[in-house]
C-alpha positions in Angstrom: -33.2 -76.1 34.9 -36.2 -75.7 37.2 -35.0 -72.3 38.5 -34.3 -71.1 35.0 -37.8 -72.1 33.9 -39.3 -70.4 36.9 -37.3 -67.3 36.2 -38.4 -67.2 32.6 -42.0 -67.7 33.6 -42.0 -65.0 36.2 -40.1 -62.4 34.2 -42.9 -61.2 31.8 -45.1 -60.4 34.8 -42.3 -58.7 36.7 -41.6 -56.5 33.7 -45.3 -55.9 33.0 -44.9 -57.0 29.4 -48.6 -56.4 28.9 -47.7 -52.7 28.6 -45.5 -53.2 25.5 -48.4 -52.5 23.1 -48.6 -49.0 24.5 -44.9 -48.4 23.5 -45.5 -49.9 20.1 -48.6 -47.9 19.4 -46.8 -44.7 20.5 -43.8 -45.5 18.3 -45.6 -46.5 15.1 -47.0 -43.0 14.3 -43.6 -41.2 14.3 -42.0 -44.2 12.6 -44.4 -44.0 9.6 -44.3 -40.2 9.5 -40.4 -40.3 9.6 -40.3 -43.1 7.0 -42.4 -41.1 4.6 -40.0 -38.2 5.2 -37.0 -40.2 4.2 -36.2 -41.7 7.5 -34.1 -44.9 8.0 -36.0 -48.1 8.7 -33.2 -49.7 10.7 -32.8 -46.7 13.0 -36.5 -46.6 13.6 -36.6 -50.3 14.7 -33.5 -49.7 16.9 -35.4 -46.8 18.5 -38.4 -49.1 19.2 -36.1 -51.6 20.8 -34.7 -48.9 23.0 -38.1 -47.5 23.9 -39.5 -51.0 24.9 -36.4 -51.9 26.9 -36.4 -48.6 28.9 -40.2 -48.9 29.3 -39.9 -52.4 30.8 -36.9 -51.3 32.9 -39.0 -48.4 34.3 -41.9 -50.7 35.1 -39.5 -52.9 37.2 -37.8 -49.9 38.8 -41.2 -48.7 39.9 -41.9 -52.0 41.6 -38.5 -52.1 43.2 -38.9 -48.7 44.8 -42.4 -49.5 46.0 -41.2 -52.8 47.5 -38.2 -51.2 49.2 -40.4 -48.4 50.6 -43.0 -50.8 52.0 -40.4 -53.2 53.4 -38.7 -50.4 55.1 -42.0 -49.5 56.9 -42.5 -53.1 57.9 -38.9 -53.4 59.2 -39.4 -50.2 61.3 -42.7 -51.6 62.7 -44.8 -49.0 61.1 -46.7 -51.7 59.1 -47.3 -55.4 59.6 -47.6 -56.5 56.0 -47.3 -55.5 52.4 -50.4 -53.7 51.1 -50.4 -53.9 47.3 -53.2 -54.4 44.9 -53.7 -56.8 41.9 -50.5 -58.7 42.5 -48.2 -55.8 42.4 -44.6 -56.8 43.5 -45.9 -60.4 44.0 -42.8 -61.8 42.4 -40.7 -60.1 45.2 -43.0 -60.8 48.0 -43.3 -64.5 47.1 -39.6 -64.8 46.5 -39.9 -65.8 42.8 -37.3 -63.2 42.2 -34.9 -61.7 44.7 -34.3 -58.0 45.1 -30.8 -58.4 43.9 -32.0 -60.2 40.8 -34.5 -57.4 40.1 -31.9 -54.7 40.5 -29.5 -56.6 38.2 -32.3 -57.0 35.5 -33.3 -53.4 35.9 -29.6 -52.2 35.6 -29.1 -54.4 32.5 -32.2 -53.0 30.8 -31.2 -49.4 31.4 -27.7 -50.2 30.3 -28.9 -51.5 27.0 -31.1 -48.4 26.6 -28.0 -46.2 27.4 -25.9 -48.0 24.8 -28.6 -47.5 22.1 -28.9 -43.9 23.1 -25.1 -43.4 22.9 -25.2 -45.0 19.4 -27.7 -42.3 18.3 -25.5 -39.6 20.0 -22.5 -40.8 17.9 -24.7 -40.8 14.8 -26.5 -37.5 15.1 -24.5 -35.5 17.7 -25.5 -33.6 20.8 -29.0 -32.5 19.7 -30.4 -36.0 20.3 -29.6 -35.5 24.0 -32.3 -32.9 24.1 -34.7 -35.8 24.0 -32.8 -38.6 25.6 -31.6 -36.9 28.8 -35.1 -35.5 29.8 -36.7 -39.0 29.0 -34.1 -40.8 31.2 -34.6 -38.3 34.1 -38.4 -38.6 34.0 -38.2 -42.4 33.9 -36.0 -42.5 37.0 -38.2 -39.9 38.8 -41.5 -41.6 37.8 -41.8 -43.8 41.0 -41.3 -40.7 43.2 -43.4 -38.2 41.2 -46.1 -40.8 40.7 -46.6 -40.9 44.5 -47.2 -37.1 44.3 -50.0 -37.4 41.8 -47.8 -36.5 38.8 -47.7 -39.9 37.2 -50.1 -39.0 34.4 -48.2 -35.8 33.6 -44.9 -37.7 33.4 -46.4 -40.3 31.1 -47.9 -37.5 28.9 -44.4 -35.9 28.5 -42.6 -39.1 27.9 -45.1 -40.7 25.4 -45.9 -37.5 23.6 -43.3 -34.9 22.7 -40.2 -36.8 23.8 -41.0 -40.1 22.2 -42.3 -38.7 19.0 -39.5 -36.2 18.6 -37.0 -38.8 19.6 -38.1 -41.4 17.0 -38.4 -38.8 14.3 -34.9 -37.4 15.0 -33.4 -40.9 15.4 -34.6 -41.7 11.9 -34.0 -38.4 10.1 -31.5 -36.4 12.1 -33.9 -33.4 12.5 -36.9 -32.3 14.5 -40.4 -31.8 13.2 -43.2 -29.5 14.4 -45.9 -31.6 12.6 -45.0 -34.7 14.5 -45.4 -32.8 17.8 -49.0 -31.9 16.7 -49.8 -35.6 16.2 -48.2 -36.5 19.5 -50.8 -34.5 21.4 -53.6 -36.8 20.2 -52.0 -40.2 20.9 -50.3 -38.8 24.0 -53.7 -37.9 25.5 -54.9 -41.5 24.8 -51.9 -43.0 26.6 -52.6 -40.8 29.6 -56.2 -41.9 29.3 -55.2 -45.5 29.7 -53.3 -44.8 32.9 -56.1 -42.5 34.2 -58.6 -45.2 33.4 -56.6 -47.7 35.4 -56.4 -45.3 38.3 -60.2 -44.8 38.2 -60.6 -48.6 38.5 -58.5 -48.4 41.7 -60.1 -45.2 43.0 -61.6 -46.8 46.1 -58.5 -48.7 46.9 -56.3 -45.6 46.4 -58.6 -43.6 48.6 -58.4 -46.1 51.4 -54.6 -46.1 51.2 -54.4 -42.4 50.7 -52.5 -42.8 47.5 -52.3 -39.5 45.6 -53.4 -39.8 41.9 -54.9 -37.5 39.4 -58.2 -39.3 39.9 -58.2 -38.6 43.6 -57.1 -35.0 43.1 -60.2 -34.5 40.9 -62.3 -35.1 44.0 -64.6 -37.9 43.0 -65.1 -40.8 40.6 -67.6 -38.7 38.6 -65.1 -35.9 38.2 -62.4 -38.4 37.3 -64.8 -39.8 34.6 -65.2 -36.3 33.2 -61.5 -36.0 33.1 -61.3 -39.3 31.3 -63.7 -37.8 28.8 -61.4 -34.9 28.3 -58.4 -37.2 27.6 -60.6 -39.3 25.3 -61.8 -36.4 23.1 -58.7 -34.2 23.0 -57.3 -36.4 20.2 -60.2 -35.6 17.9 -60.4 -31.9 18.9 -56.6 -31.6 18.3 -56.8 -33.1 14.7 -60.0 -31.1 13.9 -58.3 -27.8 14.9 -55.2 -28.4 12.8 -57.2 -29.5 9.8 -59.4 -26.4 10.0 -56.3 -24.2 10.4 -54.8 -25.8 7.3 -51.8 -27.2 9.0 -52.9 -30.8 8.4 -54.7 -32.2 5.4 -58.3 -33.4 5.3 -57.2 -37.1 5.5 -56.3 -36.4 9.2 -60.1 -36.3 9.9 -60.2 -40.1 9.2 -59.5 -41.0 12.9 -62.8 -39.4 13.9 -64.4 -42.7 12.9 -63.0 -44.2 16.1 -65.0 -41.8 18.3 -67.5 -44.6 18.9 -64.7 -46.4 20.8 -64.3 -43.3 23.0 -68.0 -43.2 23.7 -68.0 -46.9 24.5 -65.1 -46.5 27.0 -67.0 -43.7 28.8 -70.2 -45.8 28.9 -68.3 -48.8 30.4 -66.6 -46.6 33.1 -69.9 -44.9 33.9 -71.4 -48.4 34.5 -68.3 -49.2 36.7 -68.9 -46.1 38.9 -72.6 -46.8 39.3 -72.0 -50.5 40.1 -68.5 -51.9 39.9 -69.8 -55.5 40.1 -72.3 -55.2 37.2 -71.3 -57.7 34.5 -69.9 -56.0 31.4 -71.0 -57.5 28.0 -68.6 -57.5 25.1 -69.2 -55.0 22.3 -67.4 -54.8 19.0 -66.0 -51.3 20.0 -64.1 -53.0 22.8 -61.8 -54.6 20.2 -59.2 -57.0 21.7 -61.1 -57.1 25.0 -63.1 -60.1 23.5 -60.3 -62.4 24.6 -61.3 -61.7 28.2 -64.7 -63.5 27.8 -63.3 -66.8 29.0 -61.9 -65.3 32.2 -63.6 -65.6 35.6 -66.2 -62.8 36.0 -64.2 -60.6 38.3 -61.1 -60.7 36.0 -63.3 -60.5 33.0 -64.9 -57.2 34.1 -61.6 -55.7 35.0 -60.0 -56.6 31.7 -63.1 -55.4 29.7 -62.6 -52.0 31.3 -58.9 -51.9 31.0 -58.7 -53.3 27.4 -61.4 -51.0 26.2 -59.2 -48.0 27.0 -56.2 -49.7 25.4 -58.2 -50.6 22.3 -59.2 -46.9 21.9 -55.5 -46.1 21.6 -54.9 -49.0 19.2 -57.8 -48.2 16.9 -57.1 -44.5 16.8 -53.4 -45.1 16.1 -54.0 -47.5 13.3 -56.4 -45.2 11.5 -54.0 -42.2 12.1 -51.2 -44.2 10.4 -53.6 -44.7 7.4 -54.2 -41.0 7.4 -50.5 -40.2 7.3 -50.0 -42.6 4.3 -53.0 -41.3 2.4 -52.0 -37.7 3.0 -48.6 -38.4 1.7 -50.0 -40.1 -1.4 -52.7 -37.6 -2.3 
């Protein structure tokens, strides 16, 4: 029983379950859009299960490949110890989970995802594979391409056109150009979360010569400017399509969350000037308030990370309201 309890306790951290809200927030927009277009609720929920399972499997697969890569260097005498940050692969290094267990878990998650994908193939035919196959390939290549500084681009493709088109098609059996328009906005914010995390790790990644989009930008200030681009693309995108007449005026409603974007940039600007300066909670940080009881070092990190995540959550919720109101009026 003790081993089972330990396994259950370690598993959420190993799978990085804290990333699940990103999958849910990315799914909810095409789900509501498809639902109002006559989509099937059950198929939408099944699609969410598949998305979350594959997301968690990819998280674990990423850690497995990093662990194997580092251990190989240690075994060859090229390194003396693992050099990971913020507890990455700790469950493997500490022996909480064995490599075989992790591989089995990863295989099981991907197998469930494949079964769900096969069900949609039987239901809708070969066209659904136009979304499923590229998504699977990119998930498997993520650990490799991420090391080449392409991680953000992979995330953008998976969480924007592929996920949105996939959910909509899974629920309705057809593709939609309008859903691709909306995917640009939330996709940019998902990439912004990853980019923001990389900005927090900029000095560490520079020391370890890890290639990320932040480092490719040349400096923390340039990376902050790029974060600003990711943060404001969602609003520019909606504004453009409303002005062009493709979207209704209700789609301007998410612009009220622009204060969250400004707050994120202010927080990260403070981080660049002085990483150790205490961050005070602000209402525009949303769910980050729960970090107030943490030790100062953890609190500062969570404030910065959760502020980026809250921007996605706030924008997505208001965007869903926009979709409903546009459909009603």
